[in-house]
N, CA, C and O atoms as CSV, one atom per row, in Angstrom:
chain,resi,resn,atom,element,x,y,z
A,1,MET,N,N,98.488,-6.534,38.843
A,1,MET,CA,C,97.015,-7.233,37.882
A,1,MET,C,C,96.323,-5.784,38.455
A,1,MET,O,O,95.669,-5.086,37.680
A,2,ASP,N,N,96.490,-5.457,39.645
A,2,ASP,CA,C,95.388,-4.331,40.064
A,2,ASP,C,C,94.000,-4.648,39.829
A,2,ASP,O,O,93.113,-4.078,39.194
A,3,ALA,N,N,94.072,-6.176,40.809
A,3,ALA,CA,C,92.265,-6.655,40.707
A,3,ALA,C,C,91.451,-5.823,41.732
A,3,ALA,O,O,92.045,-4.961,42.381
A,4,ASP,N,N,90.195,-6.022,41.904
A,4,ASP,CA,C,89.810,-5.324,42.946
A,4,ASP,C,C,90.047,-5.852,44.381
A,4,ASP,O,O,89.932,-5.104,45.352
A,5,GLY,N,N,90.420,-7.307,44.506
A,5,GLY,CA,C,90.399,-7.554,45.541
A,5,GLY,C,C,90.935,-8.883,45.424
A,5,GLY,O,O,91.509,-9.047,44.347
A,6,VAL,N,N,90.933,-10.203,46.423
A,6,VAL,CA,C,91.663,-11.279,46.295
A,6,VAL,C,C,90.531,-12.232,47.560
A,6,VAL,O,O,89.885,-11.704,48.465
A,7,HIS,N,N,90.574,-13.248,47.331
A,7,HIS,CA,C,89.805,-14.204,48.309
A,7,HIS,C,C,91.204,-15.002,49.128
A,7,HIS,O,O,92.291,-15.243,48.604
A,8,VAL,N,N,90.878,-15.240,50.235
A,8,VAL,CA,C,92.079,-15.973,50.989
A,8,VAL,C,C,91.675,-17.327,52.119
A,8,VAL,O,O,90.952,-17.329,53.116
A,9,GLY,N,N,92.308,-18.190,51.611
A,9,GLY,CA,C,91.666,-19.921,52.155
A,9,GLY,C,C,92.125,-19.866,53.510
A,9,GLY,O,O,92.968,-19.031,53.839
A,10,GLN,N,N,91.635,-20.696,54.334
A,10,GLN,CA,C,92.449,-20.979,55.693
A,10,GLN,C,C,93.928,-21.212,55.022
A,10,GLN,O,O,94.671,-20.243,55.178
A,11,GLU,N,N,94.398,-22.132,54.425
A,11,GLU,CA,C,95.863,-22.503,54.031
A,11,GLU,C,C,95.842,-21.441,53.114
A,11,GLU,O,O,96.322,-21.944,52.098
A,12,ASP,N,N,95.496,-19.951,52.804
A,12,ASP,CA,C,96.549,-19.453,52.287
A,12,ASP,C,C,97.246,-18.161,52.989
A,12,ASP,O,O,97.246,-18.043,54.215
A,13,THR,N,N,97.836,-17.208,52.131
A,13,THR,CA,C,98.444,-15.977,52.893
A,13,THR,C,C,97.120,-15.527,54.050
A,13,THR,O,O,95.926,-15.507,53.752
A,14,PRO,N,N,97.610,-15.244,55.187
A,14,PRO,CA,C,96.569,-14.880,56.417
A,14,PRO,C,C,95.787,-13.451,55.801
A,14,PRO,O,O,96.297,-12.641,55.027
A,15,TYR,N,N,94.833,-13.418,56.203
A,15,TYR,CA,C,93.920,-12.213,56.227
A,15,TYR,C,C,95.051,-10.729,56.311
A,15,TYR,O,O,95.225,-9.958,55.367
A,16,ALA,N,N,95.766,-10.604,57.793
A,16,ALA,CA,C,96.454,-9.423,58.384
A,16,ALA,C,C,97.475,-9.149,56.803
A,16,ALA,O,O,97.724,-8.084,56.240
A,17,GLU,N,N,97.841,-10.395,56.477
A,17,GLU,CA,C,98.980,-10.124,55.345
A,17,GLU,C,C,98.511,-9.726,53.880
A,17,GLU,O,O,99.215,-9.124,53.069
A,18,ALA,N,N,97.153,-10.177,53.663
A,18,ALA,CA,C,96.855,-9.848,52.534
A,18,ALA,C,C,96.159,-8.532,52.493
A,18,ALA,O,O,95.748,-7.962,51.482
A,19,ARG,N,N,96.083,-8.121,53.740
A,19,ARG,CA,C,95.568,-6.569,53.588
A,19,ARG,C,C,97.006,-5.994,53.724
A,19,ARG,O,O,97.104,-4.899,53.171
A,20,ARG,N,N,97.644,-6.242,54.052
A,20,ARG,CA,C,98.948,-5.377,54.625
A,20,ARG,C,C,99.511,-5.236,53.106
A,20,ARG,O,O,100.074,-4.219,52.701
A,21,LEU,N,N,99.285,-6.384,52.333
A,21,LEU,CA,C,100.017,-6.433,50.712
A,21,LEU,C,C,98.517,-5.289,49.948
A,21,LEU,O,O,98.823,-4.219,49.422
A,22,LEU,N,N,97.529,-5.584,49.993
A,22,LEU,CA,C,97.008,-4.881,49.090
A,22,LEU,C,C,96.200,-3.953,49.511
A,22,LEU,O,O,95.212,-3.696,48.824
A,23,GLY,N,N,96.403,-3.354,50.545
A,23,GLY,CA,C,95.996,-1.942,51.283
A,23,GLY,C,C,94.684,-1.871,51.796
A,23,GLY,O,O,93.986,-2.883,51.869
A,24,ASP,N,N,94.269,-0.697,52.178
A,24,ASP,CA,C,92.713,-0.794,52.571
A,24,ASP,C,C,92.108,-0.388,51.358
A,24,ASP,O,O,91.399,0.603,51.533
A,25,ASP,N,N,92.131,-0.777,50.246
A,25,ASP,CA,C,91.159,-0.105,48.749
A,25,ASP,C,C,90.713,-1.077,48.086
A,25,ASP,O,O,89.927,-1.035,47.140
A,26,LYS,N,N,91.379,-2.296,48.736
A,26,LYS,CA,C,91.249,-3.095,48.025
A,26,LYS,C,C,90.180,-4.655,49.009
A,26,LYS,O,O,90.102,-4.728,50.236
A,27,ILE,N,N,89.571,-5.594,48.091
A,27,ILE,CA,C,88.753,-6.260,49.067
A,27,ILE,C,C,88.802,-7.823,48.926
A,27,ILE,O,O,88.701,-8.725,48.094
A,28,VAL,N,N,89.098,-7.487,50.752
A,28,VAL,CA,C,89.760,-9.236,50.751
A,28,VAL,C,C,88.872,-9.932,51.574
A,28,VAL,O,O,88.869,-9.511,52.731
A,29,GLY,N,N,88.181,-10.788,51.363
A,29,GLY,CA,C,87.475,-11.849,51.471
A,29,GLY,C,C,88.029,-13.370,52.145
A,29,GLY,O,O,88.716,-13.814,51.225
A,30,VAL,N,N,88.071,-14.242,53.117
A,30,VAL,CA,C,88.107,-15.070,53.768
A,30,VAL,C,C,87.385,-16.414,53.828
A,30,VAL,O,O,86.183,-16.300,54.065
A,31,THR,N,N,87.760,-17.452,53.696
A,31,THR,CA,C,86.927,-18.858,53.781
A,31,THR,C,C,87.049,-18.872,55.409
A,31,THR,O,O,87.870,-18.428,56.212
A,32,CYS,N,N,85.769,-19.638,55.504
A,32,CYS,CA,C,85.523,-19.830,56.683
A,32,CYS,C,C,85.080,-21.082,56.703
A,32,CYS,O,O,84.774,-21.625,57.764
A,33,HIS,N,N,84.999,-21.656,55.591
A,33,HIS,CA,C,84.689,-23.446,55.803
A,33,HIS,C,C,82.695,-23.341,56.401
A,33,HIS,O,O,81.797,-22.728,55.823
A,34,ASN,N,N,82.592,-24.196,57.719
A,34,ASN,CA,C,81.199,-23.693,58.352
A,34,ASN,C,C,81.428,-23.399,59.261
A,34,ASN,O,O,80.665,-23.765,60.155
A,35,SER,N,N,82.524,-22.621,59.596
A,35,SER,CA,C,83.066,-22.102,61.059
A,35,SER,C,C,82.735,-20.683,61.391
A,35,SER,O,O,83.110,-19.685,60.776
A,36,ARG,N,N,81.629,-20.766,62.940
A,36,ARG,CA,C,81.338,-20.003,63.288
A,36,ARG,C,C,82.375,-18.641,63.644
A,36,ARG,O,O,82.367,-17.414,63.549
A,37,HIS,N,N,83.333,-19.856,64.159
A,37,HIS,CA,C,84.280,-19.184,65.138
A,37,HIS,C,C,85.449,-18.446,64.061
A,37,HIS,O,O,85.919,-17.315,64.181
A,38,LEU,N,N,85.653,-19.127,63.338
A,38,LEU,CA,C,86.763,-18.652,61.830
A,38,LEU,C,C,86.247,-17.312,61.204
A,38,LEU,O,O,86.922,-16.402,60.726
A,39,ALA,N,N,84.777,-17.419,61.332
A,39,ALA,CA,C,83.500,-15.813,60.583
A,39,ALA,C,C,84.193,-15.067,62.048
A,39,ALA,O,O,85.403,-14.844,62.027
A,40,MET,N,N,83.787,-14.880,62.681
A,40,MET,CA,C,83.651,-14.185,63.967
A,40,MET,C,C,85.441,-13.831,63.756
A,40,MET,O,O,85.639,-12.624,63.620
A,41,GLU,N,N,86.202,-14.346,63.731
A,41,GLU,CA,C,87.800,-13.987,63.767
A,41,GLU,C,C,88.016,-12.979,62.279
A,41,GLU,O,O,88.945,-12.186,62.126
A,42,ALA,N,N,87.222,-13.174,61.557
A,42,ALA,CA,C,87.184,-12.964,60.184
A,42,ALA,C,C,86.929,-11.341,60.185
A,42,ALA,O,O,87.807,-10.540,59.862
A,43,ALA,N,N,85.855,-11.039,60.515
A,43,ALA,CA,C,85.231,-10.367,60.364
A,43,ALA,C,C,85.547,-9.731,61.752
A,43,ALA,O,O,85.989,-8.629,61.429
A,44,GLU,N,N,85.571,-9.791,63.015
A,44,GLU,CA,C,87.001,-8.790,63.562
A,44,GLU,C,C,87.902,-8.238,63.241
A,44,GLU,O,O,88.029,-7.045,63.515
A,45,ALA,N,N,88.877,-8.960,62.515
A,45,ALA,CA,C,90.008,-8.567,61.761
A,45,ALA,C,C,89.788,-8.025,60.787
A,45,ALA,O,O,90.822,-7.976,60.121
A,46,GLY,N,N,88.568,-7.336,60.061
A,46,GLY,CA,C,88.678,-6.591,59.368
A,46,GLY,C,C,87.718,-6.984,58.070
A,46,GLY,O,O,86.723,-6.292,57.853
A,47,ALA,N,N,87.970,-7.869,57.396
A,47,ALA,CA,C,87.579,-8.540,56.296
A,47,ALA,C,C,86.190,-7.998,55.659
A,47,ALA,O,O,85.208,-7.429,56.137
A,48,ASP,N,N,86.574,-8.453,54.309
A,48,ASP,CA,C,85.406,-7.017,53.520
A,48,ASP,C,C,84.093,-8.437,53.624
A,48,ASP,O,O,82.895,-8.241,53.420
A,49,TYR,N,N,84.636,-9.652,53.941
A,49,TYR,CA,C,83.517,-10.482,53.467
A,49,TYR,C,C,83.499,-11.752,54.058
A,49,TYR,O,O,84.658,-11.928,54.433
A,50,VAL,N,N,82.706,-12.917,54.404
A,50,VAL,CA,C,83.282,-14.147,55.214
A,50,VAL,C,C,82.234,-15.215,54.074
A,50,VAL,O,O,81.016,-15.131,53.914
A,51,ALA,N,N,83.296,-16.276,53.345
A,51,ALA,CA,C,82.504,-17.271,52.960
A,51,ALA,C,C,82.558,-18.863,53.674
A,51,ALA,O,O,83.376,-19.695,54.064
A,52,PHE,N,N,81.112,-18.653,53.549
A,52,PHE,CA,C,80.812,-20.512,54.235
A,52,PHE,C,C,80.487,-21.280,52.807
A,52,PHE,O,O,79.887,-20.854,51.821
A,53,GLY,N,N,81.141,-22.657,53.068
A,53,GLY,CA,C,80.630,-23.449,52.205
A,53,GLY,C,C,81.569,-24.668,52.395
A,53,GLY,O,O,82.521,-24.374,53.118
A,54,ALA,N,N,81.581,-26.179,51.880
A,54,ALA,CA,C,80.268,-26.084,51.054
A,54,ALA,C,C,78.783,-26.268,51.347
A,54,ALA,O,O,78.546,-27.053,52.266
A,55,PHE,N,N,77.727,-25.697,50.744
A,55,PHE,CA,C,76.468,-26.323,51.041
A,55,PHE,C,C,76.198,-27.221,49.942
A,55,PHE,O,O,75.226,-27.901,50.271
A,56,TYR,N,N,76.552,-27.500,48.940
A,56,TYR,CA,C,76.231,-28.715,48.242
A,56,TYR,C,C,77.567,-29.401,47.683
A,56,TYR,O,O,78.627,-28.776,47.686
A,57,PRO,N,N,77.447,-31.057,47.079
A,57,PRO,CA,C,78.447,-31.406,46.703
A,57,PRO,C,C,78.676,-30.474,45.497
A,57,PRO,O,O,77.883,-29.745,44.899
A,58,THR,N,N,80.085,-30.725,45.299
A,58,THR,CA,C,80.760,-29.845,43.943
A,58,THR,C,C,81.810,-30.724,43.156
A,58,THR,O,O,82.250,-31.783,43.604
A,59,SER,N,N,82.043,-30.369,42.364
A,59,SER,CA,C,83.333,-30.865,41.484
A,59,SER,C,C,84.181,-30.011,41.325
A,59,SER,O,O,85.372,-30.277,41.488
A,60,THR,N,N,83.886,-29.177,41.083
A,60,THR,CA,C,85.017,-27.827,40.766
A,60,THR,C,C,86.048,-28.059,41.553
A,60,THR,O,O,87.096,-28.229,40.930
A,61,LYS,N,N,86.176,-28.168,43.436
A,61,LYS,CA,C,86.999,-28.227,44.055
A,61,LYS,C,C,86.798,-29.534,45.008
A,61,LYS,O,O,85.719,-30.127,45.021
A,62,GLU,N,N,87.967,-29.966,45.850
A,62,GLU,CA,C,87.584,-31.126,46.629
A,62,GLU,C,C,87.027,-29.912,47.729
A,62,GLU,O,O,87.452,-28.776,47.524
A,63,ALA,N,N,86.083,-30.129,48.892
A,63,ALA,CA,C,85.342,-29.650,49.521
A,63,ALA,C,C,85.811,-30.315,50.823
A,63,ALA,O,O,85.773,-31.508,51.121
A,64,LYS,N,N,86.265,-29.260,51.535
A,64,LYS,CA,C,87.083,-29.779,53.022
A,64,LYS,C,C,85.595,-30.128,54.077
A,64,LYS,O,O,85.498,-31.207,54.661
A,65,THR,N,N,84.480,-28.998,54.187
A,65,THR,CA,C,83.764,-29.027,54.679
A,65,THR,C,C,82.602,-28.869,54.073
A,65,THR,O,O,82.718,-28.428,52.930
A,66,SER,N,N,80.785,-29.208,54.671
A,66,SER,CA,C,80.168,-29.035,54.266
A,66,SER,C,C,79.257,-28.281,55.431
A,66,SER,O,O,79.309,-28.406,56.654
A,67,ALA,N,N,78.350,-27.402,54.552
A,67,ALA,CA,C,77.687,-26.246,55.552
A,67,ALA,C,C,75.711,-26.233,55.379
A,67,ALA,O,O,75.129,-26.676,54.389
A,68,GLU,N,N,75.265,-25.838,56.165
A,68,GLU,CA,C,74.113,-25.914,56.334
A,68,GLU,C,C,73.282,-24.615,56.234
A,68,GLU,O,O,73.552,-24.022,57.278
A,69,ALA,N,N,72.511,-23.947,55.607
A,69,ALA,CA,C,71.753,-22.917,55.169
A,69,ALA,C,C,71.877,-21.773,56.600
A,69,ALA,O,O,72.102,-20.564,56.655
A,70,ASP,N,N,71.622,-22.771,57.613
A,70,ASP,CA,C,70.936,-22.117,58.760
A,70,ASP,C,C,72.525,-20.985,59.388
A,70,ASP,O,O,72.654,-19.958,60.054
A,71,LEU,N,N,73.154,-21.652,58.904
A,71,LEU,CA,C,74.444,-20.879,59.049
A,71,LEU,C,C,74.281,-19.773,58.617
A,71,LEU,O,O,74.754,-19.064,59.507
A,72,LEU,N,N,73.854,-19.002,57.681
A,72,LEU,CA,C,73.774,-18.156,57.119
A,72,LEU,C,C,72.854,-16.827,57.496
A,72,LEU,O,O,73.152,-15.634,57.454
A,73,SER,N,N,71.426,-17.598,57.941
A,73,SER,CA,C,70.553,-16.896,59.201
A,73,SER,C,C,71.745,-16.742,60.353
A,73,SER,O,O,72.172,-15.642,60.704
A,74,TRP,N,N,72.082,-17.640,60.733
A,74,TRP,CA,C,73.091,-17.109,62.193
A,74,TRP,C,C,73.969,-16.140,62.034
A,74,TRP,O,O,74.264,-15.425,62.993
A,75,TRP,N,N,74.543,-15.955,60.762
A,75,TRP,CA,C,75.627,-14.964,60.413
A,75,TRP,C,C,74.939,-13.669,60.365
A,75,TRP,O,O,75.300,-12.617,60.893
A,76,THR,N,N,73.576,-13.967,59.440
A,76,THR,CA,C,73.163,-12.463,59.208
A,76,THR,C,C,72.587,-11.627,60.105
A,76,THR,O,O,72.329,-10.427,60.014
A,77,SER,N,N,72.324,-12.827,61.460
A,77,SER,CA,C,71.515,-12.015,62.715
A,77,SER,C,C,72.170,-11.310,63.334
A,77,SER,O,O,71.505,-10.594,64.083
A,78,LEU,N,N,73.628,-11.111,63.392
A,78,LEU,CA,C,74.885,-10.837,64.535
A,78,LEU,C,C,75.418,-9.815,63.836
A,78,LEU,O,O,75.625,-8.698,64.311
A,79,ALA,N,N,75.784,-10.337,62.091
A,79,ALA,CA,C,76.936,-9.760,62.021
A,79,ALA,C,C,76.474,-8.614,60.903
A,79,ALA,O,O,75.346,-8.557,60.414
A,80,GLU,N,N,77.260,-7.970,60.687
A,80,GLU,CA,C,77.185,-6.732,58.976
A,80,GLU,C,C,77.922,-6.963,58.203
A,80,GLU,O,O,77.764,-6.546,57.056
A,81,THR,N,N,79.271,-7.908,58.655
A,81,THR,CA,C,80.307,-8.565,57.609
A,81,THR,C,C,79.441,-8.924,56.617
A,81,THR,O,O,78.494,-9.426,57.222
A,82,PRO,N,N,79.183,-8.965,55.307
A,82,PRO,CA,C,78.453,-9.281,54.294
A,82,PRO,C,C,79.537,-10.974,54.579
A,82,PRO,O,O,80.596,-11.335,55.093
A,83,CYS,N,N,78.233,-11.585,53.754
A,83,CYS,CA,C,78.553,-13.274,53.824
A,83,CYS,C,C,78.511,-14.383,52.411
A,83,CYS,O,O,77.358,-14.811,52.453
A,84,VAL,N,N,78.970,-14.815,51.615
A,84,VAL,CA,C,79.026,-15.569,50.512
A,84,VAL,C,C,79.095,-16.846,50.478
A,84,VAL,O,O,80.166,-17.453,50.505
A,85,ALA,N,N,78.047,-17.348,50.420
A,85,ALA,CA,C,77.585,-19.110,50.203
A,85,ALA,C,C,78.201,-19.834,49.030
A,85,ALA,O,O,77.822,-19.369,47.955
A,86,ILE,N,N,79.101,-20.909,48.930
A,86,ILE,CA,C,80.077,-21.260,48.485
A,86,ILE,C,C,79.985,-23.090,48.011
A,86,ILE,O,O,79.662,-23.857,48.918
A,87,GLY,N,N,80.105,-23.338,47.430
A,87,GLY,CA,C,80.094,-24.503,47.052
A,87,GLY,C,C,78.885,-25.610,46.137
A,87,GLY,O,O,77.882,-25.770,46.831
A,88,GLY,N,N,78.822,-26.197,45.073
A,88,GLY,CA,C,77.831,-26.524,44.626
A,88,GLY,C,C,76.631,-25.714,43.924
A,88,GLY,O,O,75.678,-26.327,43.441
A,89,ILE,N,N,76.710,-24.420,43.891
A,89,ILE,CA,C,75.400,-23.928,44.239
A,89,ILE,C,C,75.149,-23.443,42.694
A,89,ILE,O,O,75.871,-22.783,41.947
A,90,THR,N,N,73.694,-24.091,42.474
A,90,THR,CA,C,72.923,-24.201,40.748
A,90,THR,C,C,71.968,-23.255,40.718
A,90,THR,O,O,71.697,-22.565,41.700
A,91,VAL,N,N,71.460,-23.168,39.722
A,91,VAL,CA,C,70.077,-22.638,39.502
A,91,VAL,C,C,68.844,-23.459,40.458
A,91,VAL,O,O,68.050,-22.745,41.071
A,92,ASP,N,N,68.732,-24.837,40.547
A,92,ASP,CA,C,68.108,-25.599,40.955
A,92,ASP,C,C,68.084,-25.726,42.472
A,92,ASP,O,O,67.226,-26.220,43.203
A,93,ASN,N,N,69.134,-25.210,42.726
A,93,ASN,CA,C,69.191,-24.652,44.882
A,93,ASN,C,C,69.739,-23.803,45.066
A,93,ASN,O,O,70.505,-23.991,46.011
A,94,ALA,N,N,69.816,-22.638,44.570
A,94,ALA,CA,C,70.686,-21.353,44.875
A,94,ALA,C,C,69.308,-20.664,46.339
A,94,ALA,O,O,69.548,-20.204,47.455
A,95,ALA,N,N,68.349,-20.829,45.835
A,95,ALA,CA,C,67.070,-20.092,46.245
A,95,ALA,C,C,67.222,-20.323,48.349
A,95,ALA,O,O,67.330,-19.446,49.205
A,96,PRO,N,N,67.174,-21.503,48.467
A,96,PRO,CA,C,67.422,-21.623,50.019
A,96,PRO,C,C,68.956,-20.515,51.082
A,96,PRO,O,O,69.387,-20.213,52.194
A,97,LEU,N,N,69.104,-20.395,49.893
A,97,LEU,CA,C,70.835,-20.052,50.859
A,97,LEU,C,C,70.756,-18.632,50.102
A,97,LEU,O,O,71.848,-18.136,49.825
A,98,VAL,N,N,70.028,-18.182,49.869
A,98,VAL,CA,C,69.602,-16.422,49.570
A,98,VAL,C,C,68.382,-16.019,50.137
A,98,VAL,O,O,68.114,-14.850,50.414
A,99,LYS,N,N,67.676,-16.940,50.304
A,99,LYS,CA,C,66.825,-17.017,50.963
A,99,LYS,C,C,66.717,-17.045,52.685
A,99,LYS,O,O,65.741,-16.660,53.329
A,100,SER,N,N,68.155,-17.679,53.312
A,100,SER,CA,C,68.789,-17.617,54.268
A,100,SER,C,C,69.783,-16.711,54.498
A,100,SER,O,O,70.762,-17.040,55.169
A,101,GLY,N,N,69.698,-15.877,54.146
A,101,GLY,CA,C,70.781,-14.740,54.190
A,101,GLY,C,C,72.419,-14.269,53.303
A,101,GLY,O,O,73.451,-13.677,53.615
A,102,ALA,N,N,71.835,-14.981,52.017
A,102,ALA,CA,C,73.468,-15.137,51.825
A,102,ALA,C,C,73.294,-14.092,50.918
A,102,ALA,O,O,72.381,-13.998,50.097
A,103,ASP,N,N,74.754,-12.849,51.211
A,103,ASP,CA,C,74.823,-11.441,50.253
A,103,ASP,C,C,74.869,-12.177,49.069
A,103,ASP,O,O,73.943,-12.072,48.265
A,104,PHE,N,N,75.807,-12.898,48.856
A,104,PHE,CA,C,76.333,-13.246,47.673
A,104,PHE,C,C,76.521,-14.673,47.673
A,104,PHE,O,O,76.815,-15.315,48.682
A,105,LEU,N,N,76.321,-15.232,46.356
A,105,LEU,CA,C,76.771,-16.593,46.133
A,105,LEU,C,C,77.804,-16.804,44.897
A,105,LEU,O,O,77.797,-16.454,43.717
A,106,ALA,N,N,78.857,-17.675,45.875
A,106,ALA,CA,C,80.220,-17.503,44.651
A,106,ALA,C,C,80.186,-19.202,43.797
A,106,ALA,O,O,80.729,-20.264,44.098
A,107,ILE,N,N,79.334,-18.828,42.716
A,107,ILE,CA,C,79.430,-19.971,41.426
A,107,ILE,C,C,80.327,-20.589,40.473
A,107,ILE,O,O,80.858,-19.770,39.724
A,108,SER,N,N,80.585,-21.557,40.321
A,108,SER,CA,C,81.144,-21.854,39.327
A,108,SER,C,C,80.993,-22.830,38.223
A,108,SER,O,O,81.247,-22.609,37.039
A,109,GLY,N,N,80.531,-23.991,38.763
A,109,GLY,CA,C,80.468,-24.510,37.680
A,109,GLY,C,C,78.513,-24.441,37.356
A,109,GLY,O,O,78.003,-24.613,36.249
A,110,GLY,N,N,77.918,-24.214,38.365
A,110,GLY,CA,C,76.547,-24.361,38.055
A,110,GLY,C,C,76.321,-22.968,37.364
A,110,GLY,O,O,75.115,-22.724,37.405
A,111,VAL,N,N,77.204,-21.694,36.580
A,111,VAL,CA,C,77.414,-21.279,35.540
A,111,VAL,C,C,77.888,-21.896,34.305
A,111,VAL,O,O,77.195,-21.921,33.288
A,112,TRP,N,N,78.867,-22.314,34.368
A,112,TRP,CA,C,79.909,-22.752,33.020
A,112,TRP,C,C,79.260,-23.816,32.615
A,112,TRP,O,O,79.191,-23.895,31.388
A,113,LYS,N,N,78.396,-25.275,33.627
A,113,LYS,CA,C,77.901,-26.175,32.697
A,113,LYS,C,C,76.449,-26.133,33.159
A,113,LYS,O,O,75.749,-27.145,33.180
A,114,HIS,N,N,75.990,-24.842,33.555
A,114,HIS,CA,C,73.832,-25.123,33.141
A,114,HIS,C,C,74.218,-25.175,31.375
A,114,HIS,O,O,75.087,-24.685,30.654
A,115,PRO,N,N,72.793,-26.238,31.162
A,115,PRO,CA,C,72.592,-27.203,30.204
A,115,PRO,C,C,72.242,-25.513,28.868
A,115,PRO,O,O,72.560,-25.458,27.680
A,116,GLN,N,N,71.658,-24.624,29.555
A,116,GLN,CA,C,71.545,-23.756,28.442
A,116,GLN,C,C,73.022,-22.715,28.131
A,116,GLN,O,O,72.908,-21.771,27.349
A,117,GLY,N,N,74.010,-22.926,28.638
A,117,GLY,CA,C,74.842,-22.423,28.736
A,117,GLY,C,C,74.917,-21.238,29.713
A,117,GLY,O,O,73.868,-21.242,30.357
A,118,PRO,N,N,75.773,-20.149,30.124
A,118,PRO,CA,C,76.409,-19.473,30.949
A,118,PRO,C,C,75.214,-18.137,31.163
A,118,PRO,O,O,74.513,-17.893,32.144
A,119,LYS,N,N,75.278,-17.667,30.294
A,119,LYS,CA,C,74.426,-16.431,29.958
A,119,LYS,C,C,72.756,-17.054,30.747
A,119,LYS,O,O,72.203,-16.429,31.652
A,120,GLU,N,N,72.331,-18.060,30.291
A,120,GLU,CA,C,71.166,-18.273,30.860
A,120,GLU,C,C,70.999,-18.623,32.280
A,120,GLU,O,O,69.928,-18.436,32.858
A,121,ALA,N,N,72.059,-19.138,32.871
A,121,ALA,CA,C,72.397,-19.565,34.227
A,121,ALA,C,C,72.312,-18.371,34.864
A,121,ALA,O,O,71.553,-18.378,35.833
A,122,VAL,N,N,72.889,-17.291,34.605
A,122,VAL,CA,C,73.124,-15.959,34.990
A,122,VAL,C,C,71.818,-15.476,35.342
A,122,VAL,O,O,71.395,-15.104,36.436
A,123,ILE,N,N,71.141,-15.562,33.997
A,123,ILE,CA,C,69.333,-14.561,34.080
A,123,ILE,C,C,68.582,-15.846,35.186
A,123,ILE,O,O,68.351,-15.309,36.269
A,124,GLN,N,N,68.375,-16.578,35.188
A,124,GLN,CA,C,67.922,-17.485,36.051
A,124,GLN,C,C,68.590,-17.372,37.336
A,124,GLN,O,O,67.988,-17.337,38.410
A,125,LEU,N,N,69.995,-17.311,37.181
A,125,LEU,CA,C,69.781,-16.749,38.742
A,125,LEU,C,C,69.781,-15.595,39.701
A,125,LEU,O,O,69.829,-15.596,40.931
A,126,ASN,N,N,69.697,-14.339,38.599
A,126,ASN,CA,C,69.222,-13.315,38.943
A,126,ASN,C,C,67.881,-13.301,39.085
A,126,ASN,O,O,67.522,-12.175,39.431
A,127,ARG,N,N,66.711,-14.282,38.936
A,127,ARG,CA,C,65.322,-14.128,39.001
A,127,ARG,C,C,65.277,-14.749,40.347
A,127,ARG,O,O,64.533,-14.135,41.111
A,128,ILE,N,N,65.796,-15.680,40.805
A,128,ILE,CA,C,65.924,-16.262,41.831
A,128,ILE,C,C,66.439,-15.291,42.654
A,128,ILE,O,O,65.785,-15.153,43.688
A,129,ILE,N,N,67.441,-14.538,42.535
A,129,ILE,CA,C,68.025,-13.868,43.847
A,129,ILE,C,C,66.276,-12.555,43.992
A,129,ILE,O,O,65.819,-12.408,45.125
A,130,ASP,N,N,65.798,-12.044,43.182
A,130,ASP,CA,C,65.113,-10.698,42.877
A,130,ASP,C,C,64.221,-11.858,43.924
A,130,ASP,O,O,64.163,-11.699,45.143
A,131,ASN,N,N,63.565,-13.017,43.202
A,131,ASN,CA,C,62.251,-13.609,43.658
A,131,ASN,C,C,62.815,-13.276,45.236
A,131,ASN,O,O,62.583,-12.213,45.812
A,132,ALA,N,N,63.594,-14.389,45.809
A,132,ALA,CA,C,63.891,-14.946,47.208
A,132,ALA,C,C,64.110,-13.457,47.827
A,132,ALA,O,O,63.316,-13.332,48.759
A,133,SER,N,N,65.044,-12.055,47.620
A,133,SER,CA,C,64.760,-10.917,48.383
A,133,SER,C,C,63.479,-10.743,48.452
A,133,SER,O,O,62.968,-10.876,49.564
A,134,ALA,N,N,62.783,-10.468,47.522
A,134,ALA,CA,C,61.378,-10.254,47.677
A,134,ALA,C,C,60.586,-10.435,48.404
A,134,ALA,O,O,59.697,-9.585,48.446
A,135,THR,N,N,60.515,-11.394,49.163
A,135,THR,CA,C,59.860,-12.488,50.060
A,135,THR,C,C,60.396,-12.096,51.374
A,135,THR,O,O,60.099,-12.741,52.379
């Protein structure tokens, strides 16, 4: 498929195997749920990003864990590896995650189910990101 990369969950192909299969030129990110330990292991192994969540209730898939925004603050205070916030993120609740240090937001339902359509959701999310990053 020649995708830019993959995201692996804790029950998927292990990071090292994904990296071996894809090579060094592709992105490999790792789900870390709400675990500082898993994030440290993934970053030390060379993951391109770590993903934390679920931050909010979500209907996209069954969340195995819940995470608090202070996890993002903790991570960004000590690590260079980017972090992704995932789980139930919408236009209405994204700002605290950006302000807490999320480098990226993984959003599904919050875009595709937005009452004004996905394009408007992305416009509003970009505005939120710009405003939160400026403060």
